[in-house]
Residue, then its C-alpha position, 0 to 999 in steps of 0.5 A: x215732108x215726104x221722103x221718096x226712095x228710088x232704087x237705081x237699076x237693081x243696085x243697092x244705092x238709093x237716091x233720096x228725093x224730098x218732096x215738100x208740101x206747101x207753096x214751094x212744093x216740087x212738081x212731079x215733073x221736076x222730081x222725075x227729072x231729078x230721078x232721070x238725071x241720077x239714073x243717067x249718072x249710073x248708066x245710059x238712059x233707055x229709049x223710053x227714059x230718054x223720051x220721058x226726059x224730053x217730055x219732062x224738059x218740055x213741061x219744065x220749059x212751059x212751067x218756067x215761061x208761065x211763071x216768068x210771064x206771071x211774075x212780069x204781070x205781077x210787077x206791072x200790077x204792082x207798079x200800076x197799083x192795080x190791087x184787083x189785078x195783083x190778086x188775080x195774078x197771085x191766085x194764078x201764080x199759086x195755081x201754077x206752083x201747085x199744078x204746073x199751069x193756070x186753069x182755064x180762063x186765065x192768061 
């Protein structure tokens, strides 16, 4: 587990965010959303930070929709007992968890 320290606006307070490695690791976009949220609790976000927050929220929405689609397909593959399809979907789910999106040729 990697520990990340984030200093907020020059104050002595620090936010500690843990980034785990493995199948359920946090994407950097989620980590940055947590940082921006914590910063916003202390002070208003700058225009650049607000723009970055919107980009992170968009990326998070795309990630959630992709995971939802793949989980639905995994359920269909299991119900139809299509093991080859299940293996393809399992690989895609892993790729999305690791990279935030499935590679080309998927979908």
